[in-house]
N, C-alpha and C positions, 0 to 999 in steps of 0.2 A: 195734170195734174195741176202744173203751173198756171196754165191759161183760164181752167176753171179756179181757180183763187182767186187770180185777178179778176176774173169776171165777177166775184162775189162781190170784192171787196168793192169795186165799181158800183155795183148795186145801190150798194149801202149809203158808198158817199153820196151818189146820185139823189138820191131818195132825200138823204140831208139837204142838201142842197136846195132839192128844189121846195119843200116843207117850210124850211127855216126855222125846224124843232129838234128835236132831239125826245123830246115825246114818243113812248113805243105802239103806244096804241095810232097814233097819227103813223107812224113811219109803217107800220105792218099795214094799215089801208090803201096807206098809196103805193104800196110796192104791188101789194094784189091787185091794183087794178091798174097799173101802169105798165109802159116796155122800157127798156133799156139798150143801149146800144153798147155792147162789149167789144172786145177783144175777140170774142166764141164769135157772136154773132147779136139782132136785136134777142132780147130774153124779157119772155112773160112770164106770169106764173097762174094758175088755176088755185082752184078754192081748195084745193089738200097742199099750196104749196108747192107743187112740183112743178119746175121748169121747164119750160119750151122753148128750143131756138136752136139755130142750126150751128153746127159747130166742125172745126176743117181738122186735118192731120197735117203737121209738119215733118219735114225729114230733112238732116245733113244727108246735102247729096254733094257731087264733084261739082264745084264750078269754076267761076274766075280764080277764086280768090282761095281755094280747097277748102271752106269751110263755111260754107251758105245755107243758110235753114230756109227750105222753102216748100209752100203751102202744096201739097199732093195728092190732098181729097178734100172731099169730093170735085169731081172733075169739074161741075160749073166753077168750083173757086179754085181752086188748081191753078199755081201759075204757068205761063205760059212756057210748053215745051218740056216739063214735069210732069211723072206720075207717080203714083206711086210705087215703094220697092219692096217687094216681099221674096223670101225669109231678108231682114235686113242683115247686110254685111260687120262681121264683129268691127271693131275699131283697125284690127290688124292688118285686116283684107281691105279696109277703104287706104292705110299706110301703104301697105304692101301697090295698091293700083295708080294712088295719089304721087307717091312720092320714091316708088323703085326704079330700078330700072325691069324688071322682072316680067314685065308687059315684052319686052324686044325678042326675051328665050323663051319664055314659058306658059306663066296661066299663074295667076296668084289664087291660094288656098282661103278656104276660114280661118285657116290660124296664122295666117300672114306668111306662109313661105309659097314658093316659088317652084309650080311643077313643070320640072323640064322637060323640053320636047324633044332634047337631043338623050337619047336612053344613056350615053356614054359621059353626060354631065351629072352634079352632083349640086342639091339647093344648100346655100346656105346665108344666114340671117334671115329676121323673122321685119316686118313690117317696112319700114322707111330703106332698111338696108337688104331684102331680101331677093336673091339673086340669081344666077344657074353660074356655075364653074367646071374646069377640069380640074381644078387641083383636092388633092386630097393631103391626107397626114397620114406624113411618116413618120410611124411609132419607130423604127430602126430595131425591130426583131432580130434576133440571131436566126441567120437562114438555115433551112432543114438538113445544109449540107454540114456545116459544123457540128449542130449539134449529131448529126450521123457518128464525125470523127470522134465526141465528147464518150459516145454510148458502145464504139468498138473500143477505143483506151479502157478501157472501163471495165469489158468483158476479158478483154485480155490481162489486165491484173488479177481479175478474181479467179483468169483460168493457171496464171502462175501460180495464188498463194494458194490456191487449192491444191496443185500439183505437187507443190511445196512442202506443205502441208501432210500428206498422204506419204509421201517421201521419207518425211521424218519419221513418221506414226511408223513405218513399214519398218526402216532398219535401224530403230530408235535405240536395241541393242548392241548394233555391231560401233565398231573403240572407235570411228569415224565420225560416227555419229554423237554416240555416248560421250562423247569427249568435245561437243560442242556444246551440251549440258539442252536434249532435246524439247525441253519444256521451253526455255526462252527462243527455240528458233522454232518454235509455233506458236509464239509470241508476237513474234518480228513479222509472222505470216500475216496473222491474225491484223496486226498495227498498221501494217501498209495497207491493207486492206480496205479499213478503217478509214485511211487516209484516203483510196482511194472511192470509196464511195460518197466524197465530196461532190464530185462529178453530176452523179445525181440529182441533187437542187440545183447548182449553177444553172441546169438545162431547166429545169423549171421557174425560174426567176423571170418570169415574163407576163408581166401586166399593164392596162390601160391605168388611169387616175385612181387615184384612191377616192374620189369623192364621181358619181356620174358625169358623162358629158352628154353637151346639149346638141344633139345630132346638125342642128341647124343655126348654132350661135359659135360653137367650138368652147361654148363657158360651161365650168363647173358648175353643178345646180347643187352642191351642199347633200346632196344625199349619196350616204356611205356606199360604195362601191363591196359587195359583200365577198366579191370573187377576189379581191385583195389579201384576204386574211393568210389565205392557202399562198401567195405571195410572198407574204411578212412567214411564215414559215418556214419556207426555203431559204431566207434572207438570215436565219439566224442559225440554221439545220447545217448550214457552210461552213461557218469558225467550229462550232460543235464537233464536228465531226472530225473535223481538221486536227486540234486541242487533242482529242481523246485520242486519236491515228497516231498521231505525234510523242505523246506521253507515252503508249505501249512500246513503240516501236522502241524511239532513243534511251525509253528506258530498260529496253532488253540490251541493246548493243552495248550503253553505260555499265548495266551488271554484268558483262561478257566481259567489257573491256578492264571492267575494276576485278573481275574474279584475278586475273592474267596477271593484275598487278598487283595485286597482294599472293601470291604462288611465289611471282620476281621476288619479294621483298624474304618470302622464307627462305628463298633458297638461296638467299645472301649470304643470309645468317645460317644457313645447316640446320632449320628448323621444319618439323613437319608441322604442313599446311593443309586442313581441310575445309573447304569453301565449297558448300553444295547450296542449291537452288532454295532454302528460306535464309540462308547467310545474305544473299544480293535481292532479295524480292521486298527488300522495304525501302529499295528509293525508286525501285518500279512505283510502288501502290502509291508511297511519298511525292513521285514528279505529279501523279493522276489524280489525288487529288488535289495537289495545288493549280493546275490545270481547270479541273473541274469547277472549284470555291471563284475563280475568276471570274469562269464563265455563265456561272447561276448570279455573279455582282452584278457581271456585263446586261444579265438576261429581265434580271430587276429593275436594274437603275434605267436604263436608256438603250433598250433594246434597238438592233435594225429591223428598219419598215424600210416599204418599197416603197417610193418618189418617182413623180415623173414632172420633168421640171420641158418646156414647151423650149425648145433654141431657136429657133425663125417664127416670121411669121408670112402668111403669103397676100397677095394685094389686097386681099378684100378682109382682112385683117383677122382669118381662119386660121390658126397654128396650122402651121405649112410641118414644121419637122419636132420631134418631144422628143427624148432623151433619157432610161428610167434605169435607176439602181437602188441598190441598198443603201442605204446609210442613217445616222440617227438623226432623230426628229432634234436632241436641243444639244447635237453635236460633241458630247462625249464621245462617240466610239471609236475617237482616235486613240484617246487615252486607253482604253482597255484593248486598244492594238496593241500599244507602246508598252505595256505592261508584260504583254505575251509574249510580243519580240526580245523583251529586254532579258526574262528568263529563261525565253529558247535559245537565245543565241546563248548567252552565259552559259548554260550548260551544256553549250558546243564546243564552246573555245574550252570548258573545264577537261571535256572529254577528248577533244585534240591534246590537249595538255596530257593525259596520262597516254596515250598515244605517243604520245613522244618520247614516254618514260621506259617504253617496253617498245622500240625502235629495234632492241641489238639482239633478240629473242631467237635463236637459231632454230632450223626448218619446222621442227617438230611444231612448233606455235606458229604456225602460218597466219592462223587465223584472227591474229589481231593486226596481219595485215591490210585484210579486207577488211577488220571491225574500221581499222582508220579510214578506208576509201569509204566506206559507207556515210562516217559521219563526214569524211570532208565533202562529198556530195550530196549532204544533205545542207552545210553550207553556203557550197556557192549559189546552189540552187537557193536558198533566202536571199542570199544578198544580191543576185541579178535579178530573179523576178521581181523583186520590191518597186526598184526604178521602172521596171516596164511596164507593169503596171500604172503607176502613175502616167507614165507617156500615153497610153492606150483608152487614157479613162474615159473619155467619150465615145469611142468609135468600139460599137457593143460586139463585135465581132469577133475583132483584135483582141477586145478584154477576153470576149470567154473562151478562145482560143489559149490565153495566158495563162489564166487560170485553169484549163486543163492540162499544157502542159507541165505546169511546176507543180500536180497533184501526183500526174502520170512519173515524170521524171522521179519524183518521190519516191512511190512507191515503188515503182519496177528498178532501177537503181539498185537502191535497198536489196531489194529479192534478190538482184540475179549476180548481183558481190556476193551475197553472206551464203547461196546455195549453187548455185555453179560450180566456184574452186573444188567443193565437197563433192559434188556431182558427178567431174569431171576424174578426181583421184580417185572416187569410188568405183566407175563403174568403166575410164576408159586406162587411167595409167597404171592401177595395179592389175590390172589384164593384161594389159601392155608391156608390167615385165616380170607377166611369170609368177606374181604372186599371190599367195591363195587369200581370200578375204573369210574361212572357216576359221576364228579361233582357238581352234580344240586342234586343225592341224598345223597352227602357231606354234599351238604347246609343246606338240611334239616332235617339230621340227628340233624345238629348242632343248629339248632330253638331252640329245645326240648327233647335234650338228654334221657331222661328217658321215654317217653310217646316213642321217635323213637326208640328205645333201646325194650322197652316190647314189642310193635307190632311186632318188627322183632325177637324178641323171641316166641312169642307163633304165630306167623304166622312157625316159622320152628318146632314149636313144632309141630302144627299138621300135614305139611308134613311129621311128622316121626310119625303119629299115634296118640300121647298122648296130644292130644291137653284137652281129659274131666279131664283129670288127674292133670293138673294146674292151677291153678286158675288166672286172673289177676291179681287181689292185689299181690299174691306171688311173677309173676312172675316181678311186679312193683317197690315192695321192693327188691327184690334180685338186680337189675340192679339198684336203687337206694344206696344200700350198694357198688356195685361195682365203681358206678361215685363217693362216698364218701372217698373211698379208692385213687381212682384215682385222688382226690382235693388234698389229705395229699401230694399224693408221688409227684404231680404239686410244692408245698409251698416246698421241697426243693430243689429245681433248683435255680441254682447260678445267679443273675441277669445277670455274662456273658453269661451265654447261652440264657437266654430268650432275650437278645438283639441282638444275632446270629441273633436265630430266626424269631427275630421284622425286623431285617436287610435283613433275607431274603423272607421273606413273603413281606415285600414293594419291591424287586426287579421284585418278579413274577407279583405286579400288575402294575410296573412299563410297565413293557413287553408286 
């Protein structure tokens, strides 16, 4: 079109110059009967004004200066050594052929990329940067073996929670379980399982860039990556599960230690104290609501989102290694983490203070010792785990493993410390000492201790085949002597210890 326009203007200029006038009639008559040399050819016009003349085709082809425009058609008028190229290469393909090193290892394609001859090589770059390379981007994904470890630990904690929750429900009317408030024991099982559930979204925090990546240049295209929305959900699911699980677990432990502390205060003043489940449920609900409000604010203000950052670039400028992690876009996530940390650690410290106050409780309240151990373990994991996470931030495998270990230690340690002593005392120690777990049997034993003990002793001797060698009278005398010694030992119990035991028995009756 440019050549035709130039030729048309040339015809008009030549007609004006030759006639020396601007009269339209004279110019029209002259143009209709003359010929005009132009960039296209010598033009003439017929009676209808149709132009006749030759024409040529120019193409930008590879030349010494890489930008030559040569006549390629018709063949009689084509520049020497040039012919028409069809289909015409794209500008990207021309740049690839003329400016890149692609032709050394592959073939330039129409989109300007390099088709590599070696199947183990990858094409990177477009046009002048197109080439083949053995470099590939390392996305630093967590290895499958570490994911297997995480899922295995989650399965272990799930089995522990299910087993001990079923055990608590089955033996909920037995004294050793009833005295520990089975409702809160079940709440501990559920809370630690919720904490362990945080392993699942941790295992799903794997993704590419927030925007689709150009496979040839490694640059982001600006087109959103729809798969990242799932990873964003996993980023916020982890702190949600941890906050709710912590509130339920610690709330249950705190309620139990606060109950023991309240019974202690009543025992010191010789008052009858009733502490039911409803009396300590307020703290659990309050802590749960507080954790939910903090998390809800975080979710609305500046939630965690998946971000992938390039760590190093290869020699060709293509990303060589990148690391992805969950972070807040505006950087406000750290403030919510600090708020949660202050609230949770303050609760732990206050619970440790209550544990210290009830440290002198006699063996009848051994549960306080294990509650104290559970709270201390939670405190230790929190204090040690946070610095370690900061150290391994850039190592995805190590970071994942530390997160998983923190969640598993928090949940499994509390579960075992709260349930194994009771399980051992109920199923092992009681049987080893020869005592019955049937409360009705204990009641009958308490009515007439000497006679009941004698009967048990004779029955036991008969089962061993020595019933004839031991008389009932001797057996009764021996049992009475043992009971007398026991009574002497009870006289040495201090009033404080008696009041504590009374408070415990009274509380069991209220429940």
